[in-house]
Structures are given as structure tokens and as C-alpha cells.
PDB file of N, CA, C and O in Angstrom:
ATOM      1  N   MET A   1     163.342  94.866 156.855  1.00  0.00           N
ATOM      2  CA  MET A   1     162.005  94.453 156.486  1.00  0.00           C
ATOM      3  C   MET A   1     161.212  95.610 155.873  1.00  0.00           C
ATOM      4  O   MET A   1     160.381  95.390 154.992  1.00  0.00           O
ATOM      5  N   ARG A   2     161.458  96.821 156.326  1.00  0.00           N
ATOM      6  CA  ARG A   2     160.716  97.967 155.786  1.00  0.00           C
ATOM      7  C   ARG A   2     160.972  98.132 154.294  1.00  0.00           C
ATOM      8  O   ARG A   2     160.055  98.442 153.533  1.00  0.00           O
ATOM      9  N   LEU A   3     162.207  97.928 153.881  1.00  0.00           N
ATOM     10  CA  LEU A   3     162.553  98.084 152.469  1.00  0.00           C
ATOM     11  C   LEU A   3     161.770  97.090 151.615  1.00  0.00           C
ATOM     12  O   LEU A   3     161.292  97.437 150.535  1.00  0.00           O
ATOM     13  N   GLU A   4     161.642  95.868 152.094  1.00  0.00           N
ATOM     14  CA  GLU A   4     160.897  94.857 151.350  1.00  0.00           C
ATOM     15  C   GLU A   4     159.427  95.249 151.203  1.00  0.00           C
ATOM     16  O   GLU A   4     158.828  95.040 150.148  1.00  0.00           O
ATOM     17  N   VAL A   5     158.855  95.810 152.251  1.00  0.00           N
ATOM     18  CA  VAL A   5     157.451  96.233 152.199  1.00  0.00           C
ATOM     19  C   VAL A   5     157.281  97.363 151.194  1.00  0.00           C
ATOM     20  O   VAL A   5     156.349  97.354 150.390  1.00  0.00           O
ATOM     21  N   VAL A   6     158.185  98.332 151.245  1.00  0.00           N
ATOM     22  CA  VAL A   6     158.115  99.462 150.309  1.00  0.00           C
ATOM     23  C   VAL A   6     158.247  98.959 148.878  1.00  0.00           C
ATOM     24  O   VAL A   6     157.506  99.397 147.997  1.00  0.00           O
ATOM     25  N   CYS A   7     159.176  98.050 148.638  1.00  0.00           N
ATOM     26  CA  CYS A   7     159.374  97.526 147.279  1.00  0.00           C
ATOM     27  C   CYS A   7     158.161  96.735 146.803  1.00  0.00           C
ATOM     28  O   CYS A   7     157.773  96.845 145.640  1.00  0.00           O
ATOM     29  N   SER A   8     157.564  95.950 147.673  1.00  0.00           N
ATOM     30  CA  SER A   8     156.436  95.125 147.239  1.00  0.00           C
ATOM     31  C   SER A   8     155.166  95.937 147.016  1.00  0.00           C
ATOM     32  O   SER A   8     154.312  95.547 146.220  1.00  0.00           O
ATOM     33  N   ARG A   9     155.035  97.058 147.710  1.00  0.00           N
ATOM     34  CA  ARG A   9     153.832  97.878 147.560  1.00  0.00           C
ATOM     35  C   ARG A   9     154.030  99.050 146.616  1.00  0.00           C
ATOM     36  O   ARG A   9     153.069  99.727 146.251  1.00  0.00           O
ATOM     37  N   GLY A  10     155.246  99.285 146.229  1.00  0.00           N
ATOM     38  CA  GLY A  10     155.539 100.446 145.398  1.00  0.00           C
ATOM     39  C   GLY A  10     155.409 100.170 143.916  1.00  0.00           C
ATOM     40  O   GLY A  10     155.049  99.071 143.495  1.00  0.00           O
ATOM     41  N   ASP A  11     155.708 101.187 143.142  1.00  0.00           N
ATOM     42  CA  ASP A  11     155.704 101.069 141.692  1.00  0.00           C
ATOM     43  C   ASP A  11     157.101 101.420 141.189  1.00  0.00           C
ATOM     44  O   ASP A  11     158.064 101.381 141.955  1.00  0.00           O
ATOM     45  N   ARG A  12     157.215 101.758 139.926  1.00  0.00           N
ATOM     46  CA  ARG A  12     158.530 101.994 139.329  1.00  0.00           C
ATOM     47  C   ARG A  12     159.298 103.128 139.994  1.00  0.00           C
ATOM     48  O   ARG A  12     160.524 103.183 139.891  1.00  0.00           O
ATOM     49  N   ARG A  13     158.602 104.028 140.672  1.00  0.00           N
ATOM     50  CA  ARG A  13     159.284 105.143 141.336  1.00  0.00           C
ATOM     51  C   ARG A  13     160.190 104.664 142.461  1.00  0.00           C
ATOM     52  O   ARG A  13     161.163 105.337 142.801  1.00  0.00           O
ATOM     53  N   VAL A  14     159.882 103.514 143.038  1.00  0.00           N
ATOM     54  CA  VAL A  14     160.719 102.968 144.099  1.00  0.00           C
ATOM     55  C   VAL A  14     162.104 102.626 143.544  1.00  0.00           C
ATOM     56  O   VAL A  14     163.090 102.642 144.282  1.00  0.00           O
ATOM     57  N   GLY A  15     162.178 102.322 142.264  1.00  0.00           N
ATOM     58  CA  GLY A  15     163.474 102.055 141.638  1.00  0.00           C
ATOM     59  C   GLY A  15     164.413 103.240 141.753  1.00  0.00           C
ATOM     60  O   GLY A  15     165.616 103.069 141.944  1.00  0.00           O
ATOM     61  N   HIS A  16     163.862 104.444 141.635  1.00  0.00           N
ATOM     62  CA  HIS A  16     164.683 105.646 141.774  1.00  0.00           C
ATOM     63  C   HIS A  16     165.201 105.781 143.201  1.00  0.00           C
ATOM     64  O   HIS A  16     166.321 106.241 143.421  1.00  0.00           O
ATOM     65  N   VAL A  17     164.391 105.383 144.157  1.00  0.00           N
ATOM     66  CA  VAL A  17     164.810 105.422 145.561  1.00  0.00           C
ATOM     67  C   VAL A  17     165.953 104.437 145.775  1.00  0.00           C
ATOM     68  O   VAL A  17     166.951 104.772 146.413  1.00  0.00           O
ATOM     69  N   LEU A  18     165.812 103.226 145.245  1.00  0.00           N
ATOM     70  CA  LEU A  18     166.868 102.219 145.382  1.00  0.00           C
ATOM     71  C   LEU A  18     168.163 102.681 144.726  1.00  0.00           C
ATOM     72  O   LEU A  18     169.249 102.486 145.271  1.00  0.00           O
ATOM     73  N   GLU A  19     168.041 103.289 143.558  1.00  0.00           N
ATOM     74  CA  GLU A  19     169.217 103.805 142.860  1.00  0.00           C
ATOM     75  C   GLU A  19     169.879 104.910 143.678  1.00  0.00           C
ATOM     76  O   GLU A  19     171.105 104.965 143.771  1.00  0.00           O
ATOM     77  N   ASP A  20     169.086 105.771 144.259  1.00  0.00           N
ATOM     78  CA  ASP A  20     169.596 106.855 145.103  1.00  0.00           C
ATOM     79  C   ASP A  20     170.364 106.278 146.293  1.00  0.00           C
ATOM     80  O   ASP A  20     171.465 106.730 146.605  1.00  0.00           O
ATOM     81  N   LEU A  21     169.782 105.287 146.948  1.00  0.00           N
ATOM     82  CA  LEU A  21     170.440 104.664 148.096  1.00  0.00           C
ATOM     83  C   LEU A  21     171.754 104.010 147.679  1.00  0.00           C
ATOM     84  O   LEU A  21     172.762 104.138 148.372  1.00  0.00           O
ATOM     85  N   TYR A  22     171.741 103.320 146.565  1.00  0.00           N
ATOM     86  CA  TYR A  22     172.952 102.669 146.061  1.00  0.00           C
ATOM     87  C   TYR A  22     174.031 103.697 145.734  1.00  0.00           C
ATOM     88  O   TYR A  22     175.188 103.545 146.127  1.00  0.00           O
ATOM     89  N   ASP A  23     173.641 104.743 145.011  1.00  0.00           N
ATOM     90  CA  ASP A  23     174.602 105.780 144.620  1.00  0.00           C
ATOM     91  C   ASP A  23     175.209 106.492 145.824  1.00  0.00           C
ATOM     92  O   ASP A  23     176.350 106.950 145.770  1.00  0.00           O
ATOM     93  N   SER A  24     174.447 106.583 146.905  1.00  0.00           N
ATOM     94  CA  SER A  24     174.962 107.262 148.096  1.00  0.00           C
ATOM     95  C   SER A  24     175.814 106.337 148.962  1.00  0.00           C
ATOM     96  O   SER A  24     176.349 106.755 149.989  1.00  0.00           O
ATOM     97  N   GLY A  25     175.937 105.074 148.541  1.00  0.00           N
ATOM     98  CA  GLY A  25     176.779 104.131 149.276  1.00  0.00           C
ATOM     99  C   GLY A  25     176.099 103.507 150.483  1.00  0.00           C
ATOM    100  O   GLY A  25     176.763 102.910 151.330  1.00  0.00           O
ATOM    101  N   THR A  26     174.794 103.639 150.569  1.00  0.00           N
ATOM    102  CA  THR A  26     174.053 103.082 151.698  1.00  0.00           C
ATOM    103  C   THR A  26     174.043 101.563 151.620  1.00  0.00           C
ATOM    104  O   THR A  26     173.749 100.987 150.572  1.00  0.00           O
ATOM    105  N   ASP A  27     174.367 100.920 152.736  1.00  0.00           N
ATOM    106  CA  ASP A  27     174.314  99.463 152.818  1.00  0.00           C
ATOM    107  C   ASP A  27     172.866  99.067 153.103  1.00  0.00           C
ATOM    108  O   ASP A  27     172.340  99.373 154.173  1.00  0.00           O
ATOM    109  N   LEU A  28     172.230  98.398 152.167  1.00  0.00           N
ATOM    110  CA  LEU A  28     170.815  98.056 152.322  1.00  0.00           C
ATOM    111  C   LEU A  28     170.573  97.084 153.477  1.00  0.00           C
ATOM    112  O   LEU A  28     169.456  96.997 153.988  1.00  0.00           O
ATOM    113  N   LYS A  29     171.608  96.356 153.889  1.00  0.00           N
ATOM    114  CA  LYS A  29     171.452  95.425 155.009  1.00  0.00           C
ATOM    115  C   LYS A  29     171.350  96.157 156.342  1.00  0.00           C
ATOM    116  O   LYS A  29     170.782  95.638 157.303  1.00  0.00           O
ATOM    117  N   THR A  30     171.901  97.358 156.391  1.00  0.00           N
ATOM    118  CA  THR A  30     171.863  98.135 157.637  1.00  0.00           C
ATOM    119  C   THR A  30     171.038  99.410 157.478  1.00  0.00           C
ATOM    120  O   THR A  30     171.172 100.346 158.266  1.00  0.00           O
ATOM    121  N   LEU A  31     170.198  99.440 156.470  1.00  0.00           N
ATOM    122  CA  LEU A  31     169.371 100.610 156.174  1.00  0.00           C
ATOM    123  C   LEU A  31     168.450 100.936 157.346  1.00  0.00           C
ATOM    124  O   LEU A  31     167.761 100.058 157.866  1.00  0.00           O
ATOM    125  N   THR A  32     168.442 102.188 157.752  1.00  0.00           N
ATOM    126  CA  THR A  32     167.567 102.611 158.849  1.00  0.00           C
ATOM    127  C   THR A  32     166.269 103.189 158.294  1.00  0.00           C
ATOM    128  O   THR A  32     166.170 103.541 157.119  1.00  0.00           O
ATOM    129  N   LYS A  33     165.293 103.273 159.169  1.00  0.00           N
ATOM    130  CA  LYS A  33     164.009 103.866 158.797  1.00  0.00           C
ATOM    131  C   LYS A  33     164.214 105.301 158.328  1.00  0.00           C
ATOM    132  O   LYS A  33     163.622 105.724 157.335  1.00  0.00           O
ATOM    133  N   ALA A  34     165.044 106.041 159.034  1.00  0.00           N
ATOM    134  CA  ALA A  34     165.289 107.449 158.691  1.00  0.00           C
ATOM    135  C   ALA A  34     165.927 107.585 157.313  1.00  0.00           C
ATOM    136  O   ALA A  34     165.550 108.469 156.544  1.00  0.00           O
ATOM    137  N   GLN A  35     166.887 106.723 156.993  1.00  0.00           N
ATOM    138  CA  GLN A  35     167.540 106.779 155.678  1.00  0.00           C
ATOM    139  C   GLN A  35     166.541 106.486 154.564  1.00  0.00           C
ATOM    140  O   GLN A  35     166.521 107.172 153.541  1.00  0.00           O
ATOM    141  N   LEU A  36     165.717 105.468 154.768  1.00  0.00           N
ATOM    142  CA  LEU A  36     164.731 105.099 153.756  1.00  0.00           C
ATOM    143  C   LEU A  36     163.693 106.203 153.585  1.00  0.00           C
ATOM    144  O   LEU A  36     163.350 106.569 152.461  1.00  0.00           O
ATOM    145  N   ALA A  37     163.197 106.728 154.689  1.00  0.00           N
ATOM    146  CA  ALA A  37     162.187 107.792 154.624  1.00  0.00           C
ATOM    147  C   ALA A  37     162.746 109.025 153.931  1.00  0.00           C
ATOM    148  O   ALA A  37     162.047 109.658 153.139  1.00  0.00           O
ATOM    149  N   GLU A  38     163.994 109.373 154.217  1.00  0.00           N
ATOM    150  CA  GLU A  38     164.615 110.544 153.588  1.00  0.00           C
ATOM    151  C   GLU A  38     164.774 110.339 152.082  1.00  0.00           C
ATOM    152  O   GLU A  38     164.482 111.241 151.297  1.00  0.00           O
ATOM    153  N   ALA A  39     165.232 109.163 151.683  1.00  0.00           N
ATOM    154  CA  ALA A  39     165.403 108.874 150.255  1.00  0.00           C
ATOM    155  C   ALA A  39     164.056 108.909 149.536  1.00  0.00           C
ATOM    156  O   ALA A  39     163.963 109.407 148.414  1.00  0.00           O
ATOM    157  N   MET A  40     163.031 108.391 150.167  1.00  0.00           N
ATOM    158  CA  MET A  40     161.703 108.401 149.556  1.00  0.00           C
ATOM    159  C   MET A  40     161.181 109.828 149.420  1.00  0.00           C
ATOM    160  O   MET A  40     160.577 110.176 148.406  1.00  0.00           O
ATOM    161  N   THR A  41     161.412 110.645 150.432  1.00  0.00           N
ATOM    162  CA  THR A  41     160.976 112.042 150.392  1.00  0.00           C
ATOM    163  C   THR A  41     161.651 112.787 149.252  1.00  0.00           C
ATOM    164  O   THR A  41     161.020 113.605 148.583  1.00  0.00           O
ATOM    165  N   ARG A  42     162.934 112.508 149.028  1.00  0.00           N
ATOM    166  CA  ARG A  42     163.654 113.163 147.926  1.00  0.00           C
ATOM    167  C   ARG A  42     163.020 112.854 146.573  1.00  0.00           C
ATOM    168  O   ARG A  42     163.175 113.619 145.621  1.00  0.00           O
ATOM    169  N   HIS A  43     162.312 111.743 146.488  1.00  0.00           N
ATOM    170  CA  HIS A  43     161.688 111.339 145.223  1.00  0.00           C
ATOM    171  C   HIS A  43     160.172 111.501 145.251  1.00  0.00           C
ATOM    172  O   HIS A  43     159.466 110.939 144.415  1.00  0.00           O
ATOM    173  N   GLY A  44     159.680 112.269 146.212  1.00  0.00           N
ATOM    174  CA  GLY A  44     158.255 112.584 146.257  1.00  0.00           C
ATOM    175  C   GLY A  44     157.361 111.457 146.727  1.00  0.00           C
ATOM    176  O   GLY A  44     156.163 111.460 146.445  1.00  0.00           O
ATOM    177  N   LEU A  45     157.921 110.494 147.439  1.00  0.00           N
ATOM    178  CA  LEU A  45     157.126 109.374 147.941  1.00  0.00           C
ATOM    179  C   LEU A  45     156.936 109.500 149.446  1.00  0.00           C
ATOM    180  O   LEU A  45     157.801 110.023 150.150  1.00  0.00           O
ATOM    181  N   ASP A  46     155.809 109.022 149.927  1.00  0.00           N
ATOM    182  CA  ASP A  46     155.482 109.097 151.346  1.00  0.00           C
ATOM    183  C   ASP A  46     155.767 107.751 152.010  1.00  0.00           C
ATOM    184  O   ASP A  46     155.127 106.744 151.708  1.00  0.00           O
ATOM    185  N   TYR A  47     156.729 107.758 152.909  1.00  0.00           N
ATOM    186  CA  TYR A  47     157.136 106.535 153.608  1.00  0.00           C
ATOM    187  C   TYR A  47     155.949 105.898 154.344  1.00  0.00           C
ATOM    188  O   TYR A  47     155.702 104.699 154.217  1.00  0.00           O
ATOM    189  N   ASP A  48     155.226 106.709 155.109  1.00  0.00           N
ATOM    190  CA  ASP A  48     154.113 106.176 155.904  1.00  0.00           C
ATOM    191  C   ASP A  48     153.015 105.583 155.030  1.00  0.00           C
ATOM    192  O   ASP A  48     152.386 104.594 155.406  1.00  0.00           O
ATOM    193  N   ARG A  49     152.787 106.174 153.885  1.00  0.00           N
ATOM    194  CA  ARG A  49     151.753 105.667 152.972  1.00  0.00           C
ATOM    195  C   ARG A  49     152.099 104.263 152.484  1.00  0.00           C
ATOM    196  O   ARG A  49     151.211 103.428 152.315  1.00  0.00           O
ATOM    197  N   HIS A  50     153.374 104.002 152.260  1.00  0.00           N
ATOM    198  CA  HIS A  50     153.786 102.694 151.765  1.00  0.00           C
ATOM    199  C   HIS A  50     153.747 101.617 152.852  1.00  0.00           C
ATOM    200  O   HIS A  50     153.668 100.428 152.544  1.00  0.00           O
ATOM    201  N   LEU A  51     153.803 102.029 154.122  1.00  0.00           N
ATOM    202  CA  LEU A  51     153.787 101.044 155.198  1.00  0.00           C
ATOM    203  C   LEU A  51     152.436 100.908 155.884  1.00  0.00           C
ATOM    204  O   LEU A  51     152.273 100.053 156.754  1.00  0.00           O
ATOM    205  N   ARG A  52     151.474 101.725 155.513  1.00  0.00           N
ATOM    206  CA  ARG A  52     150.162 101.672 156.158  1.00  0.00           C
ATOM    207  C   ARG A  52     149.433 100.378 155.803  1.00  0.00           C
ATOM    208  O   ARG A  52     149.781  99.687 154.845  1.00  0.00           O
ATOM    209  N   HIS A  53     148.422 100.074 156.597  1.00  0.00           N
ATOM    210  CA  HIS A  53     147.555  98.940 156.288  1.00  0.00           C
ATOM    211  C   HIS A  53     146.810  99.252 154.997  1.00  0.00           C
ATOM    212  O   HIS A  53     146.290 100.355 154.825  1.00  0.00           O
ATOM    213  N   MET A  54     146.761  98.299 154.107  1.00  0.00           N
ATOM    214  CA  MET A  54     146.120  98.536 152.816  1.00  0.00           C
ATOM    215  C   MET A  54     144.669  98.068 152.854  1.00  0.00           C
ATOM    216  O   MET A  54     144.385  96.895 153.097  1.00  0.00           O
ATOM    217  N   ASP A  55     143.759  99.005 152.611  1.00  0.00           N
ATOM    218  CA  ASP A  55     142.346  98.657 152.515  1.00  0.00           C
ATOM    219  C   ASP A  55     142.054  97.971 151.188  1.00  0.00           C
ATOM    220  O   ASP A  55     141.203  97.086 151.101  1.00  0.00           O
ATOM    221  N   ASP A  56     142.772  98.396 150.165  1.00  0.00           N
ATOM    222  CA  ASP A  56     142.592  97.850 148.823  1.00  0.00           C
ATOM    223  C   ASP A  56     143.614  96.739 148.618  1.00  0.00           C
ATOM    224  O   ASP A  56     144.818  96.972 148.716  1.00  0.00           O
ATOM    225  N   ALA A  57     143.144  95.560 148.340  1.00  0.00           N
ATOM    226  CA  ALA A  57     144.048  94.421 148.196  1.00  0.00           C
ATOM    227  C   ALA A  57     144.723  94.358 146.831  1.00  0.00           C
ATOM    228  O   ALA A  57     145.483  93.427 146.568  1.00  0.00           O
ATOM    229  N   VAL A  58     144.464  95.321 145.962  1.00  0.00           N
ATOM    230  CA  VAL A  58     145.058  95.312 144.630  1.00  0.00           C
ATOM    231  C   VAL A  58     146.456  95.919 144.701  1.00  0.00           C
ATOM    232  O   VAL A  58     146.628  97.079 145.074  1.00  0.00           O
ATOM    233  N   LEU A  59     147.435  95.124 144.342  1.00  0.00           N
ATOM    234  CA  LEU A  59     148.823  95.575 144.300  1.00  0.00           C
ATOM    235  C   LEU A  59     149.208  95.840 142.850  1.00  0.00           C
ATOM    236  O   LEU A  59     148.513  95.384 141.941  1.00  0.00           O
ATOM    237  N   PRO A  60     150.298  96.566 142.613  1.00  0.00           N
ATOM    238  CA  PRO A  60     150.645  96.946 141.236  1.00  0.00           C
ATOM    239  C   PRO A  60     150.689  95.788 140.247  1.00  0.00           C
ATOM    240  O   PRO A  60     150.268  95.938 139.100  1.00  0.00           O
ATOM    241  N   TRP A  61     151.193  94.641 140.677  1.00  0.00           N
ATOM    242  CA  TRP A  61     151.312  93.528 139.729  1.00  0.00           C
ATOM    243  C   TRP A  61     149.982  92.834 139.461  1.00  0.00           C
ATOM    244  O   TRP A  61     149.880  92.081 138.493  1.00  0.00           O
ATOM    245  N   HIS A  62     148.969  93.057 140.277  1.00  0.00           N
ATOM    246  CA  HIS A  62     147.658  92.463 140.009  1.00  0.00           C
ATOM    247  C   HIS A  62     147.055  92.991 138.714  1.00  0.00           C
ATOM    248  O   HIS A  62     146.336  92.272 138.020  1.00  0.00           O
ATOM    249  N   ILE A  63     147.343  94.220 138.395  1.00  0.00           N
ATOM    250  CA  ILE A  63     146.813  94.814 137.170  1.00  0.00           C
ATOM    251  C   ILE A  63     147.343  94.063 135.959  1.00  0.00           C
ATOM    252  O   ILE A  63     146.621  93.863 134.982  1.00  0.00           O
ATOM    253  N   LEU A  64     148.593  93.650 136.020  1.00  0.00           N
ATOM    254  CA  LEU A  64     149.196  92.920 134.911  1.00  0.00           C
ATOM    255  C   LEU A  64     148.576  91.545 134.730  1.00  0.00           C
ATOM    256  O   LEU A  64     148.531  91.024 133.616  1.00  0.00           O
ATOM    257  N   ASP A  65     148.099  90.958 135.815  1.00  0.00           N
ATOM    258  CA  ASP A  65     147.511  89.627 135.745  1.00  0.00           C
ATOM    259  C   ASP A  65     146.108  89.626 135.149  1.00  0.00           C
ATOM    260  O   ASP A  65     145.558  88.561 134.873  1.00  0.00           O
ATOM    261  N   HIS A  66     145.531  90.787 134.950  1.00  0.00           N
ATOM    262  CA  HIS A  66     144.161  90.866 134.450  1.00  0.00           C
ATOM    263  C   HIS A  66     144.092  91.427 133.028  1.00  0.00           C
ATOM    264  O   HIS A  66     143.165  92.161 132.685  1.00  0.00           O
ATOM    265  N   VAL A  67     145.063  91.080 132.223  1.00  0.00           N
ATOM    266  CA  VAL A  67     145.087  91.518 130.833  1.00  0.00           C
ATOM    267  C   VAL A  67     144.089  90.676 130.050  1.00  0.00           C
ATOM    268  O   VAL A  67     144.012  89.461 130.231  1.00  0.00           O
ATOM    269  N   ASP A  68     143.339  91.315 129.195  1.00  0.00           N
ATOM    270  CA  ASP A  68     142.389  90.612 128.336  1.00  0.00           C
ATOM    271  C   ASP A  68     143.191  89.914 127.239  1.00  0.00           C
ATOM    272  O   ASP A  68     143.663  90.558 126.303  1.00  0.00           O
ATOM    273  N   ARG A  69     143.341  88.617 127.359  1.00  0.00           N
ATOM    274  CA  ARG A  69     144.180  87.849 126.420  1.00  0.00           C
ATOM    275  C   ARG A  69     143.654  87.937 124.987  1.00  0.00           C
ATOM    276  O   ARG A  69     144.439  87.972 124.039  1.00  0.00           O
ATOM    277  N   HIS A  70     142.356  87.972 124.830  1.00  0.00           N
ATOM    278  CA  HIS A  70     141.772  88.070 123.487  1.00  0.00           C
ATOM    279  C   HIS A  70     142.140  89.408 122.848  1.00  0.00           C
ATOM    280  O   HIS A  70     142.551  89.453 121.688  1.00  0.00           O
ATOM    281  N   ALA A  71     141.993  90.492 123.602  1.00  0.00           N
ATOM    282  CA  ALA A  71     142.348  91.819 123.081  1.00  0.00           C
ATOM    283  C   ALA A  71     143.841  91.897 122.788  1.00  0.00           C
ATOM    284  O   ALA A  71     144.257  92.504 121.801  1.00  0.00           O
ATOM    285  N   GLU A  72     144.635  91.284 123.643  1.00  0.00           N
ATOM    286  CA  GLU A  72     146.079  91.276 123.426  1.00  0.00           C
ATOM    287  C   GLU A  72     146.423  90.539 122.126  1.00  0.00           C
ATOM    288  O   GLU A  72     147.289  90.986 121.374  1.00  0.00           O
ATOM    289  N   GLN A  73     145.754  89.417 121.861  1.00  0.00           N
ATOM    290  CA  GLN A  73     146.002  88.655 120.641  1.00  0.00           C
ATOM    291  C   GLN A  73     145.557  89.434 119.410  1.00  0.00           C
ATOM    292  O   GLN A  73     146.242  89.409 118.387  1.00  0.00           O
ATOM    293  N   LEU A  74     144.429  90.123 119.489  1.00  0.00           N
ATOM    294  CA  LEU A  74     143.972  90.953 118.370  1.00  0.00           C
ATOM    295  C   LEU A  74     144.993  92.043 118.054  1.00  0.00           C
ATOM    296  O   LEU A  74     145.313  92.281 116.889  1.00  0.00           O
ATOM    297  N   LEU A  75     145.495  92.696 119.080  1.00  0.00           N
ATOM    298  CA  LEU A  75     146.497  93.739 118.886  1.00  0.00           C
ATOM    299  C   LEU A  75     147.764  93.162 118.264  1.00  0.00           C
ATOM    300  O   LEU A  75     148.341  93.766 117.360  1.00  0.00           O
ATOM    301  N   THR A  76     148.193  92.014 118.734  1.00  0.00           N
ATOM    302  CA  THR A  76     149.377  91.363 118.175  1.00  0.00           C
ATOM    303  C   THR A  76     149.176  91.052 116.702  1.00  0.00           C
ATOM    304  O   THR A  76     150.078  91.272 115.892  1.00  0.00           O
ATOM    305  N   ASN A  77     148.006  90.545 116.347  1.00  0.00           N
ATOM    306  CA  ASN A  77     147.716  90.224 114.949  1.00  0.00           C
ATOM    307  C   ASN A  77     147.739  91.471 114.068  1.00  0.00           C
ATOM    308  O   ASN A  77     148.296  91.450 112.970  1.00  0.00           O
ATOM    309  N   VAL A  78     147.136  92.551 114.548  1.00  0.00           N
ATOM    310  CA  VAL A  78     147.110  93.804 113.782  1.00  0.00           C
ATOM    311  C   VAL A  78     148.525  94.337 113.581  1.00  0.00           C
ATOM    312  O   VAL A  78     148.884  94.753 112.479  1.00  0.00           O
ATOM    313  N   LEU A  79     149.320  94.326 114.635  1.00  0.00           N
ATOM    314  CA  LEU A  79     150.692  94.835 114.528  1.00  0.00           C
ATOM    315  C   LEU A  79     151.551  93.964 113.617  1.00  0.00           C
ATOM    316  O   LEU A  79     152.383  94.476 112.867  1.00  0.00           O
ATOM    317  N   THR A  80     151.352  92.658 113.682  1.00  0.00           N
ATOM    318  CA  THR A  80     152.097  91.749 112.806  1.00  0.00           C
ATOM    319  C   THR A  80     151.730  91.992 111.352  1.00  0.00           C
ATOM    320  O   THR A  80     152.602  92.017 110.483  1.00  0.00           O
ATOM    321  N   THR A  81     150.433  92.171 111.081  1.00  0.00           N
ATOM    322  CA  THR A  81     149.971  92.461 109.723  1.00  0.00           C
ATOM    323  C   THR A  81     150.540  93.782 109.232  1.00  0.00           C
ATOM    324  O   THR A  81     150.975  93.879 108.084  1.00  0.00           O
ATOM    325  N   ARG A  82     150.544  94.786 110.074  1.00  0.00           N
ATOM    326  CA  ARG A  82     151.064  96.103 109.705  1.00  0.00           C
ATOM    327  C   ARG A  82     152.559  96.019 109.368  1.00  0.00           C
ATOM    328  O   ARG A  82     153.013  96.637 108.405  1.00  0.00           O
ATOM    329  N   GLU A  83     153.311  95.266 110.149  1.00  0.00           N
ATOM    330  CA  GLU A  83     154.747  95.141 109.899  1.00  0.00           C
ATOM    331  C   GLU A  83     155.030  94.400 108.597  1.00  0.00           C
ATOM    332  O   GLU A  83     156.029  94.667 107.929  1.00  0.00           O
ATOM    333  N   ALA A  84     154.144  93.464 108.237  1.00  0.00           N
ATOM    334  CA  ALA A  84     154.341  92.675 107.024  1.00  0.00           C
ATOM    335  C   ALA A  84     154.089  93.486 105.762  1.00  0.00           C
ATOM    336  O   ALA A  84     154.548  93.105 104.685  1.00  0.00           O
ATOM    337  N   GLN A  85     153.371  94.591 105.874  1.00  0.00           N
ATOM    338  CA  GLN A  85     153.027  95.388 104.685  1.00  0.00           C
ATOM    339  C   GLN A  85     154.137  96.287 104.268  1.00  0.00           C
ATOM    340  O   GLN A  85     154.004  97.020 103.288  1.00  0.00           O
TER     341      GLN A  85
END
């Protein structure tokens, strides 16, 4: 369960931790707290910080859900026009 919490609260850096665990042959089904904390430390992440109670309800994917669709469409139009020239 700890791994799921870290993955859901983490960002792209957690991918490096997962890759490290995989490369070392760690079975994620039997992953211990110590193994996860050590792998996170090797990548500069704080295990306790990822498992603490979150005061801020904004998670990494919430930022993606708040894209200004109008600005995104304007950018798409400009880039399409530029490519056509």
C-alpha cells in the first residue's frame, strides 16, 4: 500500500525510483518500507514527506486539469499556421 501512496502523490521522479527497484530485482508485491525508503533516498526523495497527511489537496494531476482551453487553442492555431508557412 505504501508504494501506491508514493506513486499517487509523487511526480515523474518516482518513475526513477520504480525503475531502480525493478533493475535491482525487487519484487514489488513483497516490497518493504525499508526497501522503498532506501530507493527513494537514492533519488533524493523523502519517504516520510510522501506519506504525510497532505494539507494541500492539490495533487500533481490536478494542475493538468486546469489548463486554459482557450489559450491552448490559440497556441495550437499559431503553431499550425507557423508550420503551414
